[in-house]
Each structure stands twice: as structure tokens, then as C-alpha cells.
N, C-alpha and C positions, 0 to 999 in steps of 0.2 A: 154919234160916235165918230171919232177921228181914226185915222190910220194908226197913230201912236197908241191910242187906247186899245184898239183891236190887237195890235202886235204884242202889246204888253200882257194882255190877257192870254194870247196864244202861247207866248213864251213861258208864262207861269203854268199854264195847263200842260203843254207839251214837254217842257224841259225841266220843270221844277216840281213836278208832281202835285200841283195845286188842284185840290178838289173843293169847289165852292159849296157853300151852304145857301140855298135859295129860299128857304122856308120863311124867313122873316122879312123878305122884300115886299114892298107894295106891289099890287096886282100887275101893272104894266111893266115895271122894272123886272119882275119875276118872269113875265112872258118873254121879254128881250133877253135876259140873262140865261134863261132855260133854252132858247133857241141858240144863243152863242156856244153854250156848253154842248148841246146836241150836235151842232155843226162841227165844232172843234174836235169832238170825240170820234169823227168819222175819218180822220186823216191817219195815214199809215206810220206816221212817226211815233205813234203811241203803241204800247204793249197791248196784248189782248186783255190783260187784267186792268190796265188803265182805262181802256175803252169801256169795259163793262161797268166800272165804277162810275165813270162820267155819265154813261147812258142811264144808269140807275138814278142818278141825281136829276137828269133831265126828265126822265119819265115820270118820277115823283112830283116834279114841279109842274108838268103838263096835266097831270091827273087832278091837281088842285086848282086848275084855272077853268073858268067858264069858256065855253066854246066861242069863238069869234071868227067871222068870215073875213078873209083878206080880198079885197077887190083889186089889189095892185098886181102888177106883173112882176112877180118875185119867184124865187125858186120854190119848188113844192114843199120842202121842209119849212121855209118861212111861212108859206101859206097855211101849213098845218098848225103852225103856232099862232095864227091869226095876225101876223105881221104885214106891214105895208112896205117893208124894206128887207134886204138880205145882205149877205156878205160879199156879194159879187164885186162891189166897187173896192174892196179891200184885198182881193185875192192876189194882186200883183205885190202889194206890201207884205203879204204873208208867205209868198213863194219861197223866199231864201231860207225860212226857218222851219219848213215842214219837211226837211229831208234828213235822212240818216247821216248824211255827210256833215250837216250843221251840228248834229248831236255828237259825232265823234270829235269834232273840233272843240266843243265844250268839254268833253271828257278829257282831252289832251291838255287843255289849259288848267283844269282842276287838278291834274296829277303832279 
């Protein structure tokens, strides 16, 4: 994944209300996408309703995956998904978009 891909996904989830469907994805893509949705759902720029909906998508995806152990030094959530990488390298790129201030700016330009 690149910074641009992660930022694009975050913007769609956080500020455009996108809720992905993961059920048709191949196993490893579902694992990665599920982690991404799970991780993005934990940011405070989402409403409680949006968080719940995204966490349901992630939980359903995780339940359909075989367990896999991660041996890499990644965050606990990535480990629980059986991944060998996490979103830490992308956090600096995501920072400007995860604030309510960014959301207010979007709302003003849409008005």
C-alpha cells in the first residue's frame, strides 16, 4: 500500500460515508481490507453510528478468516488480523484528515 491509497481509503470512510463490502474479496485481500476498516473505524472523526457499522463489517470479515499468527513487530490489531505490517508508516499522512477541523472545512466548501 502507498500513502495515497491509504489516504484515499481513509477519506472515503471518514468523510464520504463509504462502508465497504469485503465478502467477495480473496482471503489475503479480505484480511488486509478488514484490518484497514477495523483500524480506520477507531478514529474519533467518525460518529458512533459510523464506527459501529464499520466495526460490524470488520468483525464479519474477521470471523470468516482462518486464524493466522503474525511474527512481525506490528501493532496488536494487525497481529490479531494475522498481518506482518500495520498502518504506522502511514499515520503522518493520515493526521491532517482525521480531525473535526478538516471535516468542518469540507462542510463549508460543500455549502
